[in-house]
C-alpha positions in Angstrom: 0.0 -0.2 -0.1 1.6 3.2 -1.3 -1.0 5.1 0.6 -2.0 7.4 -2.0 -4.9 5.3 -3.3 -2.8 3.9 -6.4 -2.2 0.5 -4.6 -6.0 0.1 -3.7 -7.0 1.2 -7.2 -4.8 -1.7 -8.8 -6.3 -4.2 -6.3 -9.8 -3.3 -7.1 -8.9 -3.3 -10.9 -7.4 -7.0 -10.6 -10.7 -7.8 -8.5 -13.1 -6.4 -11.2 -11.3 -9.1 -13.8 -12.1 -11.8 -11.3 -8.0 -12.0 -10.3 -7.9 -12.2 -6.7 -5.7 -9.3 -5.3 -4.5 -8.7 -1.8 -3.4 -5.3 -0.4 -0.4 -5.5 2.0 -0.3 -2.9 4.4 3.3 -1.6 5.6 3.0 -3.7 9.0 2.4 -6.9 6.9 5.5 -5.9 4.6 7.6 -5.3 7.8 6.4 -8.7 9.3 7.3 -10.5 6.0 10.8 -8.8 5.9 11.4 -9.9 9.4 10.5 -13.4 8.6 7.5 -13.4 10.9 4.9 -14.0 8.4 4.8 -15.3 4.6 2.4 -16.0 1.7 2.1 -19.5 1.1 0.6 -19.2 -2.5 1.0 -16.2 -4.9 0.8 -15.7 -8.6 1.9 -12.1 -8.7 3.6 -9.4 -6.7 3.5 -5.9 -7.3 5.5 -3.5 -5.5 4.4 0.2 -5.6 7.0 2.7 -4.6 6.5 5.1 -1.7 5.3 8.5 -3.0 8.5 10.2 -1.4 11.1 7.5 -1.0 13.7 9.1 1.1 16.0 6.4 2.3 17.2 2.8 0.9 14.9 0.8 3.4 12.1 0.6 0.9 14.6 -0.8 -1.8 15.8 -3.6 0.6 12.6 -4.5 1.7 11.4 -4.8 -1.9 14.3 -7.1 -2.6 13.2 -9.2 0.4 9.9 -9.5 -0.9 11.0 -10.6 -4.2 13.4 -13.0 -2.5 10.6 -14.4 -0.5 7.9 -14.5 -3.4 10.2 -15.8 -5.9 9.6 -19.5 -5.5 5.7 -19.2 -5.6 5.9 -17.0 -8.6 8.2 -19.5 -10.4 5.9 -22.4 -9.4 3.1 -20.5 -10.6 4.5 -19.4 -14.0 5.3 -23.3 -14.6 1.6 -24.0 -14.1 0.4 -21.1 -16.5 1.1 -17.6 -15.2 2.8 -15.3 -13.0 3.4 -11.6 -12.7 6.2 -9.5 -11.0 6.0 -5.6 -11.4 7.4 -2.5 -9.9 5.4 0.9 -10.1 7.4 3.9 -9.7 6.5 7.8 -10.1 9.8 9.2 -11.4 8.5 11.1 -14.5 6.7 8.7 -16.7 9.7 7.7 -18.6 12.2 6.6 -15.9 13.7 10.1 -15.5 14.5 10.5 -19.3 12.3 13.4 -19.7 14.9 15.2 -18.2 12.9 17.5 -16.0 14.0 16.1 -12.7 12.6 13.9 -10.1 11.6 14.4 -6.5 12.4 10.7 -5.4 15.3 9.4 -7.6 15.9 6.6 -5.2 12.5 4.9 -6.8 14.8 4.2 -9.7 16.5 1.3 -8.0 13.3 -0.6 -8.5 13.6 -0.9 -12.2 17.1 -2.8 -11.7 15.3 -5.4 -9.5 12.4 -6.0 -12.1 15.1 -6.2 -15.1 17.2 -8.6 -13.1 14.2 -10.7 -12.4 13.2 -10.9 -15.9 16.3 -12.5 -16.5 16.4 -15.1 -13.7 12.6 -15.7 -13.8 11.9 -16.6 -17.4 8.4 -18.1 -16.7 7.2 -15.0 -15.0 6.2 -11.8 -16.6 8.5 -9.1 -15.2 7.9 -5.5 -15.8 9.1 -2.3 -14.5 6.4 0.7 -15.0 7.0 4.3 -14.5 4.1 6.4 -14.2 4.0 10.4 -14.7 3.5 11.9 -11.1 1.4 14.5 -12.8 -1.2 12.0 -13.5 -3.4 11.9 -10.6 -6.4 10.0 -11.5 -5.7 6.5 -9.6 -8.7 4.7 -11.4 -7.2 5.5 -14.9 -3.6 4.6 -14.0 -4.8 1.3 -12.5 -6.5 0.4 -15.7 -3.5 1.1 -17.7 -1.1 -0.5 -15.6 -3.2 -3.8 -15.2 -3.8 -3.9 -19.0 -0.3 -3.7 -19.5 0.7 -6.4 -17.3 -2.2 -8.7 -18.4 -1.7 -8.2 -22.3 2.2 -8.4 -22.1 4.2 -11.2 -24.1 7.7 -12.5 -23.7 9.0 -10.0 -26.5 7.6 -6.9 -24.9 10.2 -4.5 -23.0 10.5 -4.9 -19.4 10.5 -0.9 -19.0 7.2 0.9 -19.7 6.6 4.6 -19.2 3.1 5.7 -18.8 1.3 9.1 -18.8 -2.2 10.3 -19.4 -2.0 10.0 -23.0 1.5 8.2 -24.0 3.2 4.8 -23.7 7.1 5.0 -23.8 9.7 2.2 -24.3 13.4 2.7 -24.8 15.6 1.8 -27.6 19.5 2.0 -27.2 20.9 4.3 -30.1 24.2 5.2 -31.3 25.6 8.5 -30.1 28.5 10.5 -31.0 31.6 10.5 -28.6 31.2 13.8 -26.6 34.2 16.4 -27.0 34.8 18.7 -24.2 37.5 20.1 -21.7 38.3 19.2 -18.4 38.3 22.1 -16.2 40.7 21.3 -13.3 43.9 23.6 -12.6 47.3 22.0 -11.6 47.3 20.6 -8.3 43.2 20.5 -7.9 42.2 17.7 -5.6 40.2 14.9 -6.9 39.1 12.1 -4.8 38.6 8.7 -6.6 36.9 5.8 -4.8 38.0 2.3 -6.2 40.5 4.2 -8.0 43.7 2.2 -7.6 42.3 -0.9 -9.4 40.2 -2.0 -12.3 38.3 0.3 -14.8 38.2 3.2 -12.2 42.3 2.9 -12.3 42.3 3.1 -16.1 40.1 6.4 -15.7 42.3 7.7 -13.3 45.3 7.2 -15.4 43.7 8.7 -18.2 42.6 11.9 -16.0 46.1 12.1 -15.0 47.4 12.6 -18.9 45.0 15.5 -19.3 45.0 17.4 -16.0 47.9 17.5 -13.6 45.6 17.3 -10.7 46.3 15.7 -7.1 44.5 12.5 -7.2 43.4 11.0 -4.1 42.7 7.1 -4.6 40.6 5.5 -1.9 40.2 1.9 -1.8 39.6 -1.2 0.3 42.8 -2.9 -0.3 45.8 -2.6 2.0 48.2 0.2 1.6 50.6 -1.1 -1.2 54.1 -2.6 0.0 57.3 -3.6 -2.2 56.8 -6.9 -3.5 59.3 -9.6 -2.2 62.1 -10.6 -4.5 60.9 -13.9 -5.2 57.7 -12.6 -6.5 58.8 -9.3 -8.4 60.1 -11.2 -11.3 57.2 -13.6 -12.2 54.0 -13.2 -13.8 52.4 -16.5 -14.8 49.5 -17.2 -12.4 50.2 -20.9 -12.1 54.1 -20.1 -11.3 52.9 -17.1 -9.0 50.8 -19.5 -6.9 53.5 -22.3 -6.8 55.8 -19.7 -5.5 53.2 -18.3 -3.0 52.8 -22.0 -1.6 56.4 -22.5 -1.3 57.5 -18.9 0.3 54.5 -18.3 2.3 53.2 -21.6 3.5 56.5 -23.8 3.2 54.8 -26.1 0.7 52.5 -27.2 3.6 48.9 -28.5 2.7 46.2 -25.3 2.4 43.1 -25.2 0.7 42.5 -23.9 -2.8 40.5 -20.9 -1.3 43.3 -20.0 1.1 45.7 -20.1 -2.0 43.3 -18.0 -4.1 43.0 -15.6 -1.2 47.0 -14.9 -1.0 47.2 -14.7 -4.8 44.4 -12.0 -4.9 46.2 -9.9 -2.2 49.2 -10.1 -4.1 47.8 -9.2 -7.3 46.0 -6.4 -6.0 49.0 -4.9 -4.3 50.8 -5.3 -7.8 47.9 -3.3 -9.6 47.8 -0.7 -7.2 51.8 -0.1 -7.4 51.5 0.1 -11.0 48.5 2.5 -11.0 50.1 4.9 -8.7 53.5 4.7 -10.8 51.9 5.2 -14.0 50.0 8.3 -12.4 53.3 9.7 -11.1 55.2 9.2 -14.4 52.3 11.2 -16.1 53.3 14.1 -13.9 50.1 14.1 -11.5 50.5 13.9 -7.9 48.8 11.0 -6.1 48.1 9.6 -2.8 46.6 6.1 -1.9 44.5 5.7 1.3 43.1 2.2 2.4 39.2 2.7 3.5 36.0 1.6 3.1 33.8 3.9 1.5 30.9 3.1 3.8 32.7 4.2 6.8 31.9 7.6 7.3 34.5 8.4 10.2 37.3 7.2 8.3 36.3 9.0 4.8 36.1 12.3 6.9 39.2 11.8 8.6 41.2 11.2 5.2 39.5 14.1 3.7 40.5 16.3 6.4 44.0 15.3 6.1 44.0 15.7 2.6 42.6 19.2 2.6 45.3 20.2 5.4 47.9 18.9 3.0 46.7 19.9 -0.7 43.8 22.0 -0.3 39.9 21.7 -0.8 38.5 18.8 -2.6 37.5 20.0 -6.2 36.3 16.7 -7.8 34.7 13.4 -6.8 34.8 10.1 -9.0 33.0 7.4 -7.2 33.7 4.2 -8.7 33.9 1.9 -5.8 32.0 -1.0 -6.1 31.8 -4.7 -5.2 29.9 -8.2 -6.1 28.2 -10.8 -4.3 26.7 -12.6 -7.4 23.7 -14.8 -6.5 20.1 -15.0 -7.6 17.4 -13.0 -6.1 16.0 -16.4 -4.3 19.6 -17.4 -3.1 21.0 -14.0 -2.3 21.2 -13.2 1.5 20.2 -9.6 2.7 24.1 -9.2 4.0 25.3 -9.8 0.5 22.7 -7.4 -0.9 23.6 -4.7 1.5 27.4 -5.2 0.9 27.0 -4.5 -2.7 24.2 -2.0 -2.3 25.7 0.2 0.1 29.2 0.4 -1.3 27.6 2.1 -4.2 24.8 4.1 -2.6 25.9 4.8 0.9 29.3 5.3 -0.2 28.1 8.2 -2.3 26.0 9.7 0.6 28.9 9.7 2.6 31.1 11.3 0.1 28.7 14.0 -0.6 28.2 14.6 3.1 32.1 14.8 3.7 32.5 17.3 0.7 29.4 19.5 1.6 31.7 22.6 2.2 34.2 21.9 -0.6 33.8 23.9 -3.8 33.2 21.0 -6.1 33.8 21.3 -9.8 32.8 17.8 -10.9 30.6 14.8 -9.6 31.3 11.7 -11.6 29.6 8.4 -11.0 30.4 5.1 -12.4 27.2 3.1 -13.3 27.0 -0.2 -15.3 25.4 -2.0 -18.2 23.8 -4.0 -15.5 21.7 -1.1 -14.6 20.5 -0.7 -18.0 19.6 -4.3 -18.8 19.9 -6.2 -15.4 22.2 -9.3 -15.1 21.8 -12.6 -13.6 22.6 -12.6 -10.1 23.4 -8.8 -9.8 20.0 -7.5 -8.7 21.7 -5.7 -5.8 24.3 -4.4 -8.4 21.6 -3.2 -10.9 19.4 -1.3 -8.2 22.4 0.3 -6.8 23.7 1.5 -10.2 
């Protein structure tokens, strides 16, 4: 129940078509999320976003509901029909009308629906965004239910609706954008996740174009010089054999332990390479080991950075982590680890730089956010 009358109108529209619908109160949803109650049989689940969603709990609750209802929906799908839908009120086109949104957190629901559509092939999954200026709940409910009951497997997952239009998306080629980087020499740019992976590549590219002070922040430990026995080898199998000999004395260890040691050394190597590349390009760089979800640690680091180099002029938030599991198999802890690295991390960065004269705020999203991906509902929702 979104408490605007829309959820109630949807339930009534289904009932008018002889389809039994139950309106879940917020208390009922809380009890389900807490595992105190459950629905034994269900052929459909429709999640209607709160009108002014202002924190992430609704998105987490939506994930938990999808996880709990998933087995029922899959079972019903095999027997002839099942629905899963999310209803948002961004702008009637998932924000693409370009006029701004009052509750952008609602956008995370589409990532859940798109991932479910890949994982639950027998369930009709839809993400529907309704123009908030369309206030006539009965008309909205008629359009939404018609959309759901007349859908076919080839229809797009995302559908935008306003009072007289239906919107769907197509990917189109666009020209590569040309522009300038407005950073002065020495301007401080904070880059999360910036010492490894795609964000490290972006940091190195930025160093070519602007001789800024790059402050890289990541969860890996501070880099240390490689031991002599490791520095000269690069083949994975040879490296693991050397680790087994030099760190474990050729004693029996589990493959998991060996893989963990290998990844730690490779992360250290990648960070060293990134830092050396940036320095060789003429930019100043510092690396700090911190979890971007730790507000106190981030604030302390940025205070030290300001004291030494000046105010923060740019943020590039590329930190991310994966805990790939299907919706049904994923735990809430796994969901939160992935989701909070992106979303809570961004909120912490914004709060910690509230007084800084920012020129740039750059966020890394993912193709997963655009089309969903098996096992990555949390990543799709966060992005």
